[in-house]
C-alpha positions as CSV (number, residue, x, y, z in Angstrom):
1,M,-30.4,146.5,-80.6
2,S,-27.5,148.9,-80.8
3,Q,-24.4,148.3,-82.9
4,N,-22.3,147.9,-79.7
5,H,-24.6,145.3,-78.1
6,K,-21.6,143.2,-77.0
7,S,-19.5,144.7,-74.2
8,M,-16.0,145.6,-75.3
9,E,-14.5,143.2,-72.7
10,S,-16.6,140.2,-74.1
11,V,-15.4,141.1,-77.6
12,V,-11.8,141.3,-76.5
13,K,-12.1,137.8,-74.8
14,E,-13.6,136.4,-78.0
15,I,-10.7,137.8,-80.1
16,A,-8.2,136.4,-77.5
17,Q,-9.7,133.0,-77.7
18,K,-9.6,133.0,-81.5
19,H,-6.1,134.2,-81.7
20,F,-4.8,131.7,-79.1
21,D,-6.6,129.0,-81.0
22,L,-5.1,130.1,-84.4
23,E,-1.6,131.0,-83.3
24,E,0.0,128.1,-81.5
25,R,3.0,130.1,-80.3
26,L,1.2,133.2,-79.2
27,E,2.4,133.9,-75.7
28,K,0.3,136.7,-74.4
29,M,-2.2,139.3,-75.5
30,L,-2.5,142.7,-73.8
31,W,-5.6,144.9,-74.0
32,F,-4.8,148.5,-73.6
33,Q,-7.9,150.1,-72.1
34,S,-8.8,153.7,-72.4
35,E,-11.8,155.7,-71.1
36,A,-11.1,158.3,-73.8
37,T,-11.6,156.0,-76.8
38,P,-14.0,153.3,-77.8
39,K,-11.3,151.4,-79.7
40,I,-10.0,148.0,-78.9
41,R,-6.2,148.2,-78.7
42,L,-4.4,144.8,-78.5
43,L,-0.7,143.9,-78.4
44,E,0.2,140.3,-79.2
45,I,3.5,138.8,-78.0
46,N,4.5,136.1,-80.4
47,P,8.0,134.6,-81.1
48,E,6.9,134.0,-84.7
49,T,6.4,137.7,-85.4
50,P,9.2,139.2,-87.5
51,A,11.2,141.6,-85.3
52,T,11.0,145.2,-86.5
53,G,12.4,147.1,-83.5
54,M,9.1,149.1,-83.2
55,V,5.4,148.6,-82.5
56,Q,3.7,148.5,-85.8
57,S,-0.1,148.5,-85.4
58,F,-2.9,147.6,-87.9
59,F,-6.3,149.2,-87.9
60,F,-9.6,147.3,-88.6
61,R,-13.0,149.0,-89.0
62,P,-15.9,147.8,-86.9
63,S,-17.7,144.8,-88.3
64,D,-20.6,142.5,-87.4
65,E,-18.1,140.3,-85.5
66,V,-16.1,143.0,-83.9
67,P,-18.4,146.1,-83.5
68,Y,-15.6,148.4,-82.3
69,P,-12.6,149.9,-84.1
70,L,-9.8,147.4,-83.6
71,I,-6.0,148.1,-83.5
72,I,-3.7,145.1,-83.3
73,A,0.1,145.1,-83.0
74,E,2.5,142.2,-82.7
75,V,5.9,142.1,-81.1
76,T,8.4,139.4,-80.3
77,P,9.1,138.5,-76.7
78,E,12.4,140.3,-76.9
79,E,10.7,143.4,-78.2
80,W,8.2,143.2,-75.3
81,Q,11.1,143.2,-72.9
82,K,12.4,146.4,-74.6
83,I,9.0,148.0,-74.3
84,L,9.0,147.2,-70.5
85,R,12.5,148.8,-70.3
86,R,11.1,151.8,-72.3
87,E,13.6,151.1,-75.1
88,I,10.7,150.7,-77.6
89,N,7.7,153.1,-77.5
90,L,4.1,151.9,-77.5
91,P,1.8,153.7,-80.0
92,E,0.6,157.1,-78.8
93,G,-2.1,156.8,-76.1
94,W,-1.2,153.3,-75.1
95,S,-0.1,153.0,-71.5
96,L,1.6,150.2,-69.6
97,E,-0.3,151.5,-66.5
98,N,-3.7,150.6,-68.0
99,H,-3.7,147.2,-69.6
100,K,-5.1,143.8,-69.0
101,T,-3.1,140.7,-69.9
102,F,-4.6,137.6,-71.4
103,A,-2.7,134.3,-71.3
104,R,-3.7,131.1,-73.2
105,E,-4.8,129.3,-70.1
106,M,-7.1,132.2,-69.1
107,V,-9.2,132.1,-72.3
108,M,-9.0,128.6,-73.6
109,A,-11.6,126.1,-72.3
């Protein structure tokens, strides 16, 4: 079986479920999709995240559990509003036009 035997979408849903389970106050998770890259790019909106005034992302190498490169960033709800108003930039290559939003009620059984 190939390394990427799980679809990227199923892996994203698993990550969302785990993060909503672990982080009680996590409000939303956004998956920024791209045809150009096999990376999972996630933005978490969490009021417990320290505000930095920018989108700081963290890179994780592929693993058995997540067989794709993973980039996760966290912002506060206020910073998310600034992103929507284009006052804070998303990382290069991330586009508001091509994302899928996950809410707690969508992924928790």
